[in-house]
Every structure is written in C-alpha cells, then in structure tokens.
C-alpha positions in Angstrom: 177.5 -118.9 -128.2 174.3 -121.6 -129.8 171.1 -119.5 -129.6 168.2 -122.3 -129.4 165.6 -122.5 -132.4 163.5 -119.8 -132.0 159.6 -122.0 -132.0 156.5 -120.7 -133.2 155.5 -117.1 -132.5 152.2 -117.0 -131.1 151.6 -113.6 -129.4 149.2 -112.4 -132.4 146.8 -115.3 -131.2 147.3 -116.1 -127.9 147.0 -111.6 -127.3 143.8 -111.7 -128.5 142.9 -114.5 -128.0 143.3 -114.2 -123.5 141.5 -110.8 -123.9 138.4 -112.2 -125.9 138.0 -115.0 -122.8 138.6 -111.8 -120.2 135.8 -109.8 -122.5 133.2 -112.9 -122.2 133.7 -113.1 -118.9 132.9 -109.7 -118.1 129.9 -109.5 -120.7 128.3 -112.6 -118.7 128.9 -110.9 -115.1 127.2 -107.8 -116.6 124.4 -109.5 -118.4 123.8 -111.6 -115.1 124.5 -108.0 -112.5 121.7 -105.8 -111.3 120.9 -102.9 -113.8 122.1 -100.2 -111.8 124.3 -97.0 -112.6 127.9 -98.7 -111.8 127.1 -102.4 -114.1 128.8 -101.0 -117.2 131.9 -100.0 -115.8 133.2 -103.2 -116.5 132.3 -103.0 -119.9 134.3 -99.9 -120.5 137.3 -100.7 -118.2 138.0 -103.6 -120.4 137.5 -101.9 -123.6 140.1 -98.7 -122.8 140.8 -97.7 -126.3 137.0 -97.3 -127.5 136.3 -95.8 -124.0 139.3 -93.5 -124.0 137.9 -92.1 -127.4 134.4 -92.1 -126.3 135.6 -90.0 -123.8 137.6 -87.7 -125.9 134.6 -86.9 -128.1 132.2 -86.3 -125.0 135.1 -83.9 -123.5 135.2 -82.3 -127.6 131.4 -82.1 -127.8 130.3 -81.4 -124.2 127.9 -84.1 -124.1 127.0 -85.5 -120.4 125.8 -89.0 -121.6 128.6 -91.5 -123.2 128.1 -90.9 -127.3 129.0 -94.3 -128.6 126.7 -96.1 -126.3 123.6 -96.4 -128.8 119.9 -95.8 -127.8 116.4 -97.2 -128.5 117.6 -100.9 -128.2 116.8 -101.3 -124.7 119.5 -102.2 -122.3 121.2 -104.7 -123.3 121.2 -104.6 -126.4 122.8 -100.8 -126.2 125.4 -102.3 -124.2 125.7 -105.2 -126.4 126.5 -103.2 -129.6 128.9 -101.1 -128.1 130.7 -104.1 -126.3 130.9 -106.4 -129.5 132.3 -103.9 -131.8 134.7 -102.0 -128.8 135.7 -105.5 -128.3 136.3 -106.2 -131.7 138.2 -103.2 -131.9 140.4 -103.8 -128.8 140.8 -107.6 -130.1 142.2 -106.4 -133.4 144.9 -104.0 -131.2 146.0 -107.0 -129.2 146.5 -109.0 -132.9 148.5 -106.1 -134.7 150.6 -105.6 -131.0 151.2 -109.6 -131.4 151.9 -109.3 -134.7 154.9 -106.6 -133.9 155.8 -108.6 -131.0 156.2 -111.8 -133.0 158.1 -109.8 -136.0 160.8 -109.4 -133.4 164.4 -110.2 -133.9 165.4 -112.9 -131.9 
C-alpha cells in the first residue's frame, strides 16, 4: 500500500493562531460593549484553563471576587492585564497541543 507523503505539520501554529484571532475578536467586542456585570463573561469563556484555575483558587480561599482579576488600574486596564496573560497561557497550551499533534506518526 502506498501512503502519500506527509505534508508539513502546522497544528502548532494553526491552533494558537486561530485562537488568537478569536481572542482579539472577543476583546474588541468586550471593549466596545456596555460596562455591565456580564460584559466580562466572554473574556473568561475564551480563557478556560486560566478561568478554571481562578475559580478553583476562589473556591479554596472562599473569595467572593475573582482573584486573578487585578484591581486599581481602571476597568479596561484591569481586564486587559488579566486577558493578555490568560490568552498567552491558553495560546501556549494550544501550541503545546499542536506540537503533540504534529509529532504523531502517520
């Protein structure tokens, strides 16, 4: 049986690249939305590993506010600090997942 030659494996670039496009869209949507109590839900939904860690920390400490969201810099800056770091971590995890996919035999 003849197998086609394996092409370039690019999941390590495609996965985080597509994620970063989604994250940019969500940030623009957040930054232009009304500043109500639910505007930041999209930010947390797009960064599930970091948001889950933050919720776990809050649950363990009994905190009633999200511990990973800084304070004192203003509404947009507080969210931007959390979001940039959380997106970087999530994109890094997707890069590692893509690298593992790229290394699969076949």
